[in-house]
C-alpha positions as CSV (number, residue, x, y, z in Angstrom):
1,X,-113.1,66.7,33.3
2,X,-110.3,68.2,31.2
3,X,-111.1,71.5,29.4
4,X,-111.1,71.4,25.6
5,X,-111.9,73.9,22.9
6,X,-114.6,73.3,20.3
7,X,-114.4,75.5,17.2
8,X,-117.6,75.7,15.1
9,X,-117.8,77.6,11.9
10,X,-120.0,78.3,8.8
11,X,-119.7,80.3,5.7
12,X,-121.6,83.6,5.6
13,X,-124.2,83.9,2.9
14,X,-123.0,80.6,1.4
15,X,-126.1,80.2,-0.8
16,X,-124.9,83.2,-2.8
17,X,-121.5,81.6,-3.6
18,X,-120.8,80.1,-7.0
19,X,-121.0,76.3,-6.7
20,X,-117.4,76.0,-7.8
21,X,-116.2,78.4,-5.2
22,X,-118.0,76.6,-2.3
23,X,-116.6,73.3,-3.5
24,X,-113.1,74.8,-3.7
25,X,-113.4,76.3,-0.2
26,X,-114.5,73.0,1.4
27,X,-111.6,71.2,-0.4
28,X,-109.2,73.8,1.0
29,X,-110.6,73.5,4.5
30,X,-110.3,69.7,4.4
31,X,-106.6,70.0,3.4
32,X,-106.0,72.7,6.0
33,X,-107.5,70.6,8.8
34,X,-105.1,67.8,7.8
35,X,-102.1,70.2,7.9
36,X,-103.2,71.6,11.3
37,X,-103.6,68.1,12.8
38,X,-100.2,67.1,11.5
39,X,-98.4,70.2,12.8
40,X,-99.9,69.9,16.3
41,X,-99.2,66.3,16.9
42,X,-99.3,64.9,19.6
43,X,-102.0,67.4,20.7
44,X,-105.4,65.9,19.9
45,X,-107.1,67.9,17.1
46,X,-110.2,66.6,15.3
47,X,-112.2,68.2,12.5
48,X,-115.4,67.3,10.7
49,X,-117.2,69.0,7.7
50,X,-121.0,69.3,7.8
51,X,-123.7,70.1,5.3
52,X,-121.3,71.4,2.6
53,X,-120.9,74.8,4.2
54,X,-119.9,74.3,7.9
55,X,-117.4,72.6,10.1
56,X,-116.6,71.7,13.7
57,X,-113.2,71.1,15.3
58,X,-112.1,69.8,18.7
59,X,-108.8,70.8,20.3
60,X,-107.5,69.1,23.4
61,X,-105.3,72.1,24.0
62,X,-107.4,75.3,24.2
63,X,-104.3,77.6,24.2
64,X,-104.0,77.5,20.4
65,X,-107.7,77.7,19.6
66,X,-107.8,81.4,18.6
67,X,-104.8,81.3,16.4
68,X,-106.1,78.2,14.7
69,X,-109.5,79.9,14.2
70,X,-107.9,82.9,12.8
71,X,-105.7,80.8,10.4
72,X,-108.9,79.2,9.1
73,X,-110.5,82.6,8.6
74,X,-107.4,84.0,6.8
75,X,-107.5,81.0,4.5
76,X,-111.1,81.6,3.5
77,X,-110.6,85.4,3.1
78,X,-107.6,85.0,0.9
79,X,-109.3,82.6,-1.5
80,X,-110.4,84.0,-4.8
81,X,-113.1,82.7,-7.2
82,X,-111.9,81.6,-10.6
83,X,-114.3,84.2,-12.1
84,X,-112.9,87.0,-9.9
85,X,-111.2,89.8,-11.7
86,X,-107.5,89.5,-10.9
87,X,-107.4,93.1,-9.7
88,X,-110.2,92.6,-7.1
89,X,-109.0,93.1,-3.6
90,X,-112.1,92.3,-1.7
91,X,-112.5,88.8,-0.3
92,X,-115.3,86.8,-2.1
93,X,-116.0,84.6,0.9
94,X,-116.2,85.0,4.7
95,X,-116.8,82.8,7.7
96,X,-118.1,83.1,11.2
97,X,-116.3,81.1,13.9
98,X,-117.3,80.3,17.5
99,X,-114.9,79.0,20.1
100,X,-116.3,77.2,23.1
101,X,-114.1,76.2,26.0
102,X,-115.2,73.8,28.8
103,X,-115.5,70.1,29.6
104,X,-116.9,67.6,27.2
105,X,-117.8,64.0,26.8
106,X,-115.7,63.4,23.6
107,X,-116.0,60.6,21.2
108,X,-112.9,60.7,19.2
109,X,-114.5,58.6,16.5
110,X,-117.5,60.9,16.0
111,X,-117.5,64.6,16.8
112,X,-121.2,64.7,16.0
113,X,-122.0,62.3,18.8
114,X,-119.8,64.1,21.4
115,X,-121.4,66.3,24.0
116,X,-120.6,68.7,26.9
117,X,-120.4,72.3,27.8
118,X,-117.7,73.2,25.3
119,X,-120.0,71.9,22.4
120,X,-123.0,73.8,23.8
121,X,-121.0,77.0,24.2
122,X,-119.6,76.8,20.7
123,X,-122.9,75.8,19.0
124,X,-125.2,78.1,20.8
125,X,-122.9,81.1,20.3
126,X,-122.6,80.4,16.6
127,X,-126.4,80.5,16.3
128,X,-126.5,83.9,18.1
129,X,-123.7,85.3,15.9
130,X,-126.0,85.0,12.9
131,X,-128.2,87.6,14.5
132,X,-125.5,89.9,15.8
133,X,-123.3,89.9,12.8
134,X,-120.2,88.9,14.8
135,X,-117.6,86.8,12.9
136,X,-115.4,85.6,15.8
137,X,-116.5,84.8,19.3
138,X,-115.4,83.0,22.4
139,X,-117.6,81.5,25.2
140,X,-116.5,79.9,28.4
141,X,-118.1,79.3,31.8
142,X,-116.2,82.3,33.2
143,X,-118.1,85.6,32.7
144,X,-115.0,87.8,33.1
145,X,-113.3,85.9,30.3
146,X,-116.4,86.2,28.1
147,X,-116.7,89.9,28.7
148,X,-113.1,90.6,27.9
149,X,-113.1,88.7,24.7
150,X,-116.5,89.9,23.6
151,X,-114.9,93.4,23.3
152,X,-111.5,92.2,22.0
153,X,-113.0,90.0,19.3
154,X,-115.4,92.7,18.1
155,X,-112.3,94.9,17.6
156,X,-110.7,92.0,15.7
157,X,-113.8,91.8,13.5
158,X,-113.5,95.5,12.8
159,X,-109.9,94.9,11.8
160,X,-110.5,91.8,9.6
161,X,-113.5,93.4,7.9
162,X,-111.0,95.7,6.3
163,X,-108.7,93.0,5.1
164,X,-108.0,92.6,1.4
165,X,-107.3,89.2,-0.1
166,X,-103.6,90.2,0.0
167,X,-103.8,91.1,3.7
168,X,-105.5,87.8,4.6
169,X,-102.9,86.0,2.6
170,X,-100.0,87.5,4.5
171,X,-101.7,86.8,7.9
172,X,-102.3,83.2,6.9
173,X,-98.7,82.6,6.3
174,X,-97.6,84.5,9.4
175,X,-99.9,82.3,11.5
176,X,-98.2,79.3,9.9
177,X,-94.9,80.5,11.1
178,X,-93.4,81.9,7.9
179,X,-91.0,84.8,8.0
180,X,-91.5,87.9,5.8
181,X,-88.8,86.6,3.5
182,X,-90.3,83.2,3.2
183,X,-93.7,84.7,2.4
184,X,-92.0,86.9,-0.2
185,X,-90.5,83.9,-1.8
186,X,-93.8,82.0,-1.7
187,X,-95.7,84.8,-3.3
188,X,-93.1,86.1,-5.6
189,X,-93.0,89.6,-4.0
190,X,-90.4,91.7,-2.3
191,X,-89.9,91.5,1.5
192,X,-90.7,95.3,1.6
193,X,-94.1,94.6,-0.1
194,X,-94.9,91.8,2.4
195,X,-94.0,94.1,5.3
196,X,-96.4,96.7,4.0
197,X,-99.2,94.2,3.7
198,X,-98.5,92.9,7.2
199,X,-98.9,96.4,8.6
200,X,-102.1,97.0,6.6
201,X,-103.5,93.7,8.0
202,X,-102.9,94.9,11.6
203,X,-100.5,92.1,12.4
204,X,-98.9,93.8,15.4
205,X,-102.4,94.3,17.0
206,X,-103.3,90.7,16.1
207,X,-100.2,89.4,17.8
208,X,-101.0,91.3,21.0
209,X,-104.5,89.8,21.1
210,X,-103.2,86.3,20.5
211,X,-100.6,86.7,23.3
212,X,-103.3,87.9,25.7
213,X,-105.6,85.0,24.7
214,X,-102.9,82.4,25.2
215,X,-102.1,83.9,28.6
216,X,-105.7,83.7,29.7
217,X,-106.1,80.2,28.3
218,X,-103.1,78.9,30.1
219,X,-104.2,80.5,33.4
220,X,-107.8,79.3,33.4
221,X,-108.1,76.3,31.1
222,X,-104.9,74.2,31.3
């Protein structure tokens, strides 16, 4: 069977969110999933929303799974509540995301009815993350890959835990392929300000991690 990536995610402490915030986040995720699918055509990408606070996605090409997961996280972290003070810099919402890579019996018409090791890896790891406090995780059938990214993604968590909404916003647009000047134009800021936010977000380190992940994914899973 062909390897696929399954991305499972849920909001952290979603019962504490204002109802309007959670509804807004789910609406934003739905729109983001549509944009991701459109951008990655003809690669097969499928997303479903569940229970009002979680989602699952399937990607035929595992190589872009981590960058896609991080883009989703950045989208959530940059979102502000309508009741949030405009000077607030701390994200009001966060999400945990588990990536599972392996084979699968995929029903393109119903992710919920699909099965296989990629789904098991993703779902079981997401459950464990609720106990460990991890926010980004990767599980495959290869122990050496799991061990490497257990460490790498914990460092990523430490980095993203320090993000402000402004940092998350810049990373979000960088992951979408925007240049610094394009982001500056989008946000009505100077390019110099965007550059400072990019550095504060740890973008150089994030790029190194994404490059390493893509190399490993190409070597083992394509």
